[in-house]
C-alpha positions in Angstrom: 67.0 100.5 119.2 64.5 98.7 121.4 63.4 96.2 118.9 62.1 95.9 115.3 60.9 99.4 114.3 60.9 100.7 117.9 62.9 103.7 119.1 65.0 104.0 122.2 65.3 107.4 123.9 68.4 108.4 121.9 66.9 107.5 118.6 63.7 109.3 119.5 65.5 112.5 120.4 67.6 112.3 117.3 64.4 111.9 115.2 63.0 115.0 116.9 66.2 117.0 116.4 66.2 116.1 112.7 62.6 117.1 112.4 63.5 120.5 113.8 66.2 120.9 111.2 63.7 120.1 108.5 61.2 122.6 109.8 63.9 125.3 110.0 64.8 124.7 106.4 61.1 125.0 105.5 60.9 128.5 107.1 59.0 127.6 110.2 59.5 130.4 112.8 60.0 128.1 115.8 61.3 124.8 114.4 62.8 123.2 117.5 59.7 124.0 119.6 57.3 122.7 116.9 59.2 119.5 116.4 59.1 118.8 120.1 55.5 119.9 120.5 54.4 117.5 117.7 56.3 114.6 119.3 54.8 115.3 122.8 51.3 115.6 121.3 51.7 112.1 119.7 53.3 110.6 122.8 50.9 112.2 125.2 53.6 113.4 127.6 56.7 115.5 127.8 59.7 114.3 125.9 62.1 114.2 128.8 59.7 111.7 130.6 59.8 109.2 127.7 62.4 106.4 127.4 61.4 105.5 123.9 58.5 105.0 121.4 56.9 102.1 119.6 57.2 101.6 115.9 53.9 103.3 115.2 55.2 106.6 116.5 57.7 107.2 113.7 55.1 106.9 111.0 52.6 109.2 112.8 55.4 111.7 113.6 56.6 111.7 110.0 53.1 112.6 108.8 52.8 115.4 111.3 56.2 116.8 110.4 55.4 116.7 106.7 52.2 118.7 107.4 54.1 121.3 109.4 56.8 121.5 106.7 54.1 122.3 104.3 53.3 125.2 106.7 50.1 123.9 108.1 49.9 125.6 111.5 50.9 123.6 114.5 47.6 124.3 116.2 45.7 122.9 113.2 47.7 119.7 113.3 47.3 119.1 117.0 43.8 120.5 117.2 44.6 122.5 120.2 45.9 126.0 121.1 46.9 127.7 124.3 45.9 131.1 125.7 46.9 132.4 129.1 47.1 128.8 130.5 43.9 127.7 128.9 43.8 124.9 126.4 41.3 125.6 123.6 40.2 123.4 120.7 41.6 124.6 117.4 38.8 124.3 114.8 38.8 124.9 111.1 37.2 128.3 110.3 38.3 129.9 113.6 41.1 132.3 114.0 44.2 130.9 115.8 45.1 132.8 118.9 48.4 134.7 119.0 50.7 135.5 121.9 50.2 139.3 121.5 46.5 138.9 122.2 47.4 137.5 125.7 48.9 140.9 126.5 45.7 142.6 125.3 43.6 140.2 127.4 45.9 140.8 130.4 45.3 144.6 130.3 41.6 144.0 130.3 41.8 141.5 133.1 43.8 143.8 135.3 41.2 146.5 134.8 38.4 144.0 135.7 40.3 142.9 138.8 40.7 146.6 139.9 36.9 147.0 139.6 36.4 143.9 141.7 38.7 145.3 144.3 36.7 148.5 144.2 33.5 146.7 145.1 31.5 147.1 141.8 28.0 146.0 142.7 27.1 142.7 141.2 30.5 142.2 139.7 32.0 144.1 136.7 30.3 143.7 133.3 32.7 142.8 130.5 31.9 142.7 126.8 34.2 140.9 124.4 33.4 142.1 120.8 34.5 139.8 117.9 35.3 137.1 120.3 36.3 134.5 117.7 37.4 131.4 119.5 36.2 132.8 122.8 39.7 132.9 124.1 39.6 136.4 125.7 36.1 135.9 127.2 37.0 132.5 128.6 40.2 133.9 130.1 38.4 136.9 131.7 35.8 134.6 133.2 38.4 132.0 134.4 40.7 134.6 136.0 38.0 136.9 137.4 35.1 134.7 138.6 33.2 137.7 139.9 33.0 139.2 136.4 29.9 139.0 134.3 31.1 138.3 130.7 29.3 138.6 127.4 31.0 137.6 124.1 29.8 138.7 120.7 30.6 137.0 117.4 29.1 136.9 114.0 30.6 133.8 112.2 28.9 130.5 112.7 32.0 128.4 113.2 33.5 130.8 115.7 30.3 131.0 117.7 30.3 127.2 118.1 34.0 127.3 119.2 33.4 130.2 121.6 30.5 128.5 123.3 32.6 125.3 123.7 35.6 127.2 125.1 33.6 129.3 127.6 31.6 126.3 128.8 34.7 124.3 129.3 36.7 126.9 131.2 33.9 128.9 132.8 30.7 126.9 132.8 27.6 129.1 132.9 29.5 132.3 133.3 29.8 133.6 129.8 26.9 134.5 127.5 27.8 134.2 123.8 25.7 136.3 121.5 25.7 135.8 117.7 25.5 139.2 116.2 27.3 142.0 114.3 29.5 143.5 117.0 29.5 146.9 115.4 25.7 147.2 115.0 24.1 149.8 117.3 21.3 147.3 118.0 23.7 144.7 119.4 23.5 144.7 123.2 21.7 148.0 122.9 20.0 147.3 126.2 23.4 147.5 127.9 24.4 150.9 126.6 26.0 153.0 129.3 26.4 150.1 131.8 29.5 148.2 130.7 32.7 148.4 132.8 35.2 147.0 130.2 35.0 146.4 126.5 37.8 144.2 125.1 38.2 143.3 121.5 40.6 141.7 119.0 38.8 142.6 115.8 39.7 142.0 112.2 42.2 144.8 111.5 44.6 143.7 108.8 45.0 146.4 106.1 44.2 145.4 102.5 47.2 143.7 100.9 49.2 143.7 104.1 49.0 139.9 104.8 52.4 138.3 104.1 52.4 135.3 106.5 51.7 132.1 104.4 50.2 130.3 107.4 47.8 133.1 108.3 46.8 133.6 104.7 46.1 130.0 104.1 44.4 128.8 107.3 42.8 131.7 109.2 39.3 132.8 108.0 39.4 136.0 106.0 36.4 137.3 107.9 38.6 137.3 111.0 41.6 139.1 109.3 40.7 142.1 107.2 39.4 145.2 108.9 38.0 146.9 105.8 39.3 149.7 103.7 42.9 150.2 102.5 44.1 150.9 106.1 42.1 148.1 107.7 40.3 150.5 110.0 36.7 150.4 108.9 35.6 147.8 111.5 38.0 148.9 114.3 36.7 152.5 114.1 33.1 151.2 114.1 33.8 149.2 117.2 35.3 152.2 118.9 32.0 154.0 118.4 30.0 150.9 119.6 32.3 150.7 122.7 31.7 154.4 123.5 28.0 153.7 123.6 28.3 150.5 125.7 30.6 151.9 128.3 29.6 154.0 131.3 31.7 157.0 132.3 35.2 155.8 133.4 34.6 152.5 131.5 37.6 151.1 129.6 38.1 150.0 126.0 41.0 147.7 125.2 41.4 147.0 121.4 44.1 145.1 119.6 45.3 146.6 116.4 48.0 146.7 113.7 51.3 148.3 114.6 50.6 151.2 112.2 47.0 152.0 113.4 47.7 153.5 116.9 47.4 157.2 116.1 44.3 156.8 113.9 42.5 154.8 116.7 43.5 157.2 119.4 42.0 160.0 117.3 38.9 158.0 116.6 38.4 157.3 120.4 38.8 161.0 121.4 36.4 162.0 118.6 33.5 159.9 119.9 33.7 160.8 123.6 36.6 159.0 125.2 38.5 161.3 127.5 41.8 159.4 127.4 43.4 157.3 124.7 46.8 155.8 124.6 48.7 153.0 122.7 50.2 150.0 124.4 52.9 147.7 123.2 53.2 144.0 122.9 56.1 141.9 124.1 58.2 142.8 121.1 57.8 146.5 121.7 55.5 147.1 118.8 52.4 149.3 119.1 49.6 146.7 119.6 46.5 148.0 121.4 44.4 151.0 122.1 43.6 151.7 125.8 40.8 154.3 126.0 38.8 155.6 129.0 35.3 156.8 128.5 
């Protein structure tokens, strides 16, 4: 110990290790990572760089660990979340970004980069439907500065978050539109002119939500796709994307592992000439890739 109530480096690491054990017992999926992340968030630096902590740390850390043990998401506690190297503010009422969505965004970004390389006049036009926190739109704009990006979102809280994220990471390069992403009138003036449509829409089937953290903290509007199979909104967005895209334009849509076939069929039925299903990093069917 370094003094009354203070922690030396060994006591600090022991405290973090014990927190990881508590989180594991509580059913947290990544207990050691979360215990370390909470400590580094409070300390303001990486744990290996710290020789110890003052007495205030232990009390603050204990409060944070208790919240995580109660299954409050890590991102809600720290107020931040990460997406393709971007740090985003995690606000109440806004869907927390997931690693699988980084794969979906990556497919869209690769397509946009290919169009930049092909010399698309004025830069490729990208539309992110149901943008939520703005993570995908911000990532596209940050990684492809030549792209013109429009993000569409309906929920008030999410619109505020999306504007903040896009202005922070790509100032002046993303237009956020508050509207119903599936409505034919939304961005109707762009019909037939969009290069890439990307979307992570609500798609959870009715009654399929089992994760306690998602059920308790993510907004229901961002989760359920409508209907028993969760496909009402995704299918409507496939139709909207078909209208927005020009010939050879690409739609990339995240979906539930069991929705691949239905969405491929929906895409082919509304004018897409190719439709395939891509997998996430765990090998599960995760997204529709459809060419207009």
